[in-house]
C-alpha positions in Angstrom: 0.0 0.0 0.0 1.4 3.4 -1.0 1.3 6.4 1.3 0.6 9.9 0.1 2.5 12.9 1.4 2.6 16.6 0.6 5.9 16.9 -1.2 7.7 20.2 -0.4 9.7 20.1 -3.7 6.6 19.6 -5.9 4.3 21.5 -3.5 1.7 18.9 -4.2 0.4 15.5 -2.9 2.5 12.6 -4.2 3.5 9.1 -3.4 5.8 8.9 -0.4 8.8 6.7 0.2 8.4 3.3 1.8 11.1 4.0 4.4 13.6 6.7 5.4 16.4 6.7 2.8 19.0 8.3 5.0 19.8 7.8 8.7 18.9 10.2 11.5 16.7 13.3 11.6 17.5 14.2 7.9 16.2 10.8 6.8 13.0 11.4 8.8 12.7 14.8 7.2 13.1 13.3 3.7 10.7 10.5 4.5 8.0 12.9 5.7 8.4 15.7 3.1 9.9 14.3 -0.1 8.0 12.1 -2.7 9.3 9.0 -4.3 9.6 10.6 -7.8 11.6 13.5 -6.4 13.9 11.1 -4.5 14.5 9.2 -7.8 15.4 12.6 -9.4 17.9 13.2 -6.6 19.5 9.8 -7.1 20.1 10.6 -10.7 21.5 14.0 -9.9 23.7 12.5 -7.2 25.2 10.1 -9.8 26.0 13.0 -12.0 27.7 14.8 -9.1 29.8 11.7 -8.2 30.9 11.3 -11.8 31.5 15.0 -12.5 33.5 15.7 -9.4 35.1 12.2 -9.3 34.0 11.7 -5.7 35.1 8.7 -3.6 32.3 7.8 -1.2 34.9 6.5 1.2 36.1 10.0 1.9 34.2 12.0 4.6 34.5 15.2 2.6 32.7 13.6 -0.4 29.9 12.4 1.9 29.6 15.9 3.4 29.5 17.5 0.0 26.8 15.1 -1.2 24.7 15.7 1.9 24.9 19.5 1.4 24.0 19.1 -2.3 21.1 16.8 -1.3 19.7 19.4 1.1 20.0 22.1 -1.6 18.3 19.8 -4.2 15.5 18.5 -2.0 14.7 21.5 0.2 16.2 24.5 -1.8 18.6 25.3 1.1 
């Protein structure tokens, strides 16, 4: 059964995620406010960033960069 949320990115009701995609409070914020289609858009954008900047996800700086970009993309921060 799908759940419907009000997606802050789309500013409209949309299908919500099945579970928080990220740990901690940020994951809960995404789960409660970001739709499944927007999360899929982010995953595609994240792949572009990883390739463009040649990021290694083993490096803490790369993870921090992606988290900042994720907040910008999802919440316009």
